C-alpha positions as CSV (number, residue, x, y, z in Angstrom):
1,M,30.2,-110.9,-129.8
2,N,26.7,-111.5,-128.8
3,P,24.8,-108.3,-127.9
4,I,23.3,-108.0,-124.4
5,V,20.8,-105.4,-125.4
6,R,17.4,-105.6,-127.0
7,S,16.6,-104.4,-130.4
8,G,13.8,-102.4,-131.9
9,A,11.5,-99.9,-130.4
10,A,12.1,-101.1,-126.8
11,A,15.8,-100.6,-127.1
12,R,15.5,-97.1,-128.7
13,A,13.1,-96.0,-126.0
14,G,15.3,-97.3,-123.2
15,A,18.3,-95.6,-124.6
16,L,16.5,-92.2,-124.9
17,L,15.2,-92.5,-121.3
18,I,18.7,-93.2,-120.0
19,L,19.9,-90.1,-122.0
20,L,17.0,-88.0,-120.8
21,G,17.7,-88.7,-117.0
22,P,20.9,-86.8,-116.6
23,L,19.7,-84.0,-118.9
24,V,16.6,-83.5,-116.6
25,S,18.8,-83.5,-113.5
26,W,21.2,-81.0,-115.0
27,G,18.4,-78.8,-116.1
28,A,16.8,-78.9,-112.7
29,E,20.2,-78.1,-111.1
30,F,20.8,-75.1,-113.3
31,I,17.4,-73.7,-112.6
32,T,17.5,-74.3,-108.8
33,A,21.1,-72.9,-108.4
34,A,20.2,-69.8,-110.4
35,A,17.3,-69.1,-108.0
36,W,19.6,-69.5,-104.9
37,Q,20.8,-65.8,-104.5
38,D,20.9,-65.2,-100.8
39,P,23.9,-65.7,-100.7
40,P,24.5,-66.9,-104.3
41,Y,25.0,-70.7,-104.7
42,S,28.5,-71.8,-105.3
43,P,28.8,-75.1,-107.2
44,L,32.3,-75.6,-105.8
45,Y,31.6,-74.8,-102.2
46,N,28.0,-75.7,-101.5
47,W,26.6,-79.2,-101.0
48,V,24.8,-80.6,-104.1
49,S,22.0,-81.9,-101.9
50,H,21.4,-78.5,-100.3
51,L,19.9,-77.6,-103.6
52,G,16.9,-79.8,-102.6
53,L,16.2,-78.2,-99.2
54,T,12.6,-76.8,-99.4
55,G,12.3,-75.4,-95.9
56,P,13.4,-72.0,-94.5
57,P,16.9,-70.9,-94.7
58,Q,19.1,-73.0,-92.3
59,T,22.6,-73.9,-91.4
60,A,22.9,-77.6,-92.2
61,F,26.1,-79.7,-92.3
62,G,28.2,-76.6,-91.8
63,Q,26.7,-74.5,-94.6
64,V,24.0,-71.9,-94.9
65,A,21.4,-73.2,-97.2
66,H,18.6,-71.3,-98.9
67,S,17.1,-72.9,-102.0
68,P,13.9,-71.2,-103.0
69,L,13.3,-73.8,-105.7
70,G,14.3,-76.9,-103.8
71,A,11.3,-78.8,-104.9
72,V,12.5,-78.5,-108.6
73,M,15.8,-80.2,-107.7
74,D,14.1,-82.8,-105.7
75,T,11.7,-83.7,-108.6
76,G,14.7,-83.7,-111.1
77,W,16.4,-86.3,-108.9
78,V,13.3,-88.5,-108.6
79,I,12.7,-88.2,-112.4
80,Y,16.3,-89.1,-113.1
81,G,16.3,-92.2,-111.0
82,T,13.0,-93.4,-112.4
83,L,14.1,-92.9,-116.0
84,L,17.4,-94.7,-115.3
85,I,15.6,-97.8,-113.9
86,V,12.9,-97.9,-116.6
87,G,15.3,-97.2,-119.4
88,T,17.8,-99.8,-118.3
89,F,15.1,-102.5,-118.1
90,L,13.9,-101.6,-121.6
91,L,17.4,-101.6,-123.0
92,F,19.2,-104.6,-121.5
93,D,18.2,-108.1,-122.0
94,P,18.6,-110.2,-118.8
95,R,18.3,-113.4,-120.9
96,K,21.7,-112.8,-122.3
97,G,23.5,-113.7,-119.1
98,A,25.2,-112.2,-116.1
99,R,26.5,-109.1,-117.7
100,P,23.1,-107.5,-118.4
101,I,21.7,-108.7,-115.1
102,A,24.7,-107.0,-113.3
103,I,24.2,-103.7,-115.2
104,V,20.5,-103.7,-114.6
105,S,21.0,-104.3,-110.9
106,L,23.6,-101.5,-110.6
107,A,21.2,-99.2,-112.4
108,V,18.4,-100.0,-110.0
109,L,20.7,-99.3,-107.0
110,A,21.8,-96.0,-108.6
111,G,18.2,-95.1,-109.6
112,V,16.8,-95.8,-106.1
113,G,19.7,-94.0,-104.6
114,V,19.2,-90.7,-106.4
115,S,15.5,-90.9,-105.9
116,L,16.0,-91.3,-102.2
117,V,18.2,-88.2,-102.1
118,G,15.2,-86.3,-103.8
119,I,12.6,-87.7,-101.4
120,F,14.5,-87.4,-98.1
121,Q,16.2,-84.1,-97.8
122,G,19.6,-83.4,-96.1
123,S,17.9,-81.1,-93.7
124,N,18.3,-80.5,-90.0
125,A,14.7,-81.8,-89.4
126,N,15.6,-85.1,-91.1
127,V,18.8,-85.3,-88.9
128,D,16.5,-85.0,-85.8
129,N,14.0,-87.5,-86.8
130,G,16.4,-90.0,-88.3
131,L,15.2,-89.9,-91.9
132,I,18.7,-88.5,-92.9
133,A,19.8,-92.1,-93.0
134,F,17.7,-92.6,-96.2
135,H,19.3,-89.5,-97.7
136,T,22.8,-90.7,-96.8
137,V,22.3,-94.3,-98.0
138,G,20.9,-93.0,-101.2
139,A,23.6,-90.6,-101.9
140,Q,26.4,-93.0,-101.2
141,G,24.5,-95.8,-103.1
142,V,24.3,-93.8,-106.3
143,M,27.9,-92.7,-106.0
144,L,29.2,-96.3,-105.8
145,A,26.7,-98.2,-107.9
146,G,26.6,-95.4,-110.6
147,N,30.4,-95.4,-111.1
148,I,30.7,-99.2,-111.0
149,M,27.9,-99.3,-113.6
150,A,29.9,-96.9,-115.8
151,I,32.8,-99.3,-115.7
152,A,30.6,-102.3,-116.4
153,V,29.1,-100.6,-119.4
154,G,32.7,-99.7,-120.7
155,T,34.0,-103.3,-120.3
156,C,30.9,-104.6,-122.2
157,G,30.9,-101.8,-124.7
158,T,31.0,-103.8,-127.9
159,R,28.2,-106.0,-126.6
160,I,26.1,-102.9,-126.0
161,G,26.8,-101.1,-129.2
162,L,29.5,-98.5,-128.0
163,T,32.5,-97.7,-130.1
164,K,35.9,-98.6,-128.7
165,R,36.5,-95.0,-127.7
166,R,33.2,-94.6,-126.0
167,S,33.8,-97.8,-124.1
168,I,37.2,-96.6,-122.9
169,A,35.6,-93.2,-121.9
170,S,32.9,-95.0,-119.8
171,T,35.4,-97.1,-118.0
172,A,37.6,-94.1,-117.4
173,L,34.6,-92.0,-116.1
174,G,33.6,-94.8,-113.6
175,T,37.2,-95.1,-112.5
176,A,37.6,-91.4,-112.0
177,G,34.4,-91.3,-109.9
178,L,35.4,-94.2,-107.7
179,I,38.8,-92.5,-107.1
180,A,37.1,-89.3,-106.1
181,F,34.6,-91.0,-103.7
182,P,37.2,-91.7,-101.0
183,L,38.6,-88.1,-101.4
184,L,35.1,-86.8,-100.8
185,M,34.6,-89.0,-97.7
186,T,38.0,-87.9,-96.3
187,D,37.1,-84.3,-96.9
188,V,33.9,-84.8,-94.9
189,F,34.9,-87.0,-92.0
190,T,38.2,-85.2,-91.3
191,G,36.2,-82.1,-90.8
192,W,38.3,-80.3,-93.5
193,M,35.1,-79.6,-95.5
194,W,37.1,-77.9,-98.3
195,N,35.1,-77.3,-101.5
196,I,32.5,-80.1,-100.8
197,G,30.6,-79.2,-104.0
198,L,33.7,-79.8,-106.1
199,F,34.5,-83.2,-104.6
200,E,30.7,-84.2,-104.9
201,R,30.6,-83.4,-108.5
202,A,33.9,-85.2,-109.2
203,V,32.0,-88.3,-108.0
204,I,28.5,-87.5,-109.4
205,Y,29.3,-86.0,-112.8
206,P,31.1,-89.0,-114.2
207,I,28.0,-91.1,-113.6
208,M,25.7,-88.6,-115.4
209,I,28.1,-88.2,-118.3
210,G,28.4,-92.0,-118.4
211,H,24.6,-92.3,-118.6
212,A,24.4,-89.6,-121.3
213,L,27.2,-91.4,-123.2
214,L,25.4,-94.8,-122.9
215,G,22.0,-93.5,-124.0
216,S,23.2,-91.4,-126.9
217,S,25.5,-94.1,-128.3
218,V,22.8,-96.8,-128.2
219,A,20.1,-94.5,-129.5
220,A,22.3,-93.6,-132.5
221,T,23.2,-97.3,-133.0
222,Q,19.6,-98.4,-132.9
223,R,18.5,-95.6,-135.2
224,H,21.1,-96.6,-137.7
225,R,20.0,-100.2,-137.7
226,A,16.4,-99.2,-138.1
227,T,17.1,-97.0,-141.1
228,H,19.8,-99.4,-142.6
229,P,18.5,-103.0,-142.1
230,P,20.9,-105.6,-143.2
231,A,20.3,-107.1,-146.6
232,P,18.6,-110.4,-146.9
233,L,20.9,-113.4,-146.8
234,T,20.0,-114.4,-150.4
235,A,20.9,-110.9,-151.7
236,R,24.1,-110.8,-150.0
237,A,24.9,-114.3,-151.4
238,N,24.1,-113.1,-154.9
239,S,26.3,-110.0,-154.6
């Protein structure tokens, strides 16, 4: 099958950026959550986006929020979104048809979405001034586009350089995230609000794991090709 990714330094750089994005976000999440001690942050109960609140302690969306290092989380999200967009443009070759164009488009939607979550906080102030719309659109955009991207990557795995197992894993991750999305929305809009953090992460983490899987797989493949170039055609013919 014809590959839909570039080769050489651009592809290696793109793969590493895609891999670095979720690692930066996870690092920022760990640091920010560890600093939230009044009361301690609960990853299963508390909203993920409340980690990015930089204002004074407040009760937002039914939960008490106090994130002393909210700016760290916001920065992590913006970096994640930027690395995803740049990395995808470097890795995928849009000249190879509709598949890479679709994946790049989904990556842009997901990258812009997670960046909007970091720029426009889910605070009471933004609810009052209407800017919460950007936060909501960004969050739901990355949840949908990110999981669909994981499925698209999985179905095109051999054209990208993923093994069969990793292709199946990417597809399964995206499918699991899409199944969890309506469960999250039901939890929110029915007012049940049970373990919001758990449901959010069930939607978000498959996306992040999928990006880490994509970046690490392609980086390894590109590195192998760089260190083990194919033998010249004449040498192969003589052998």
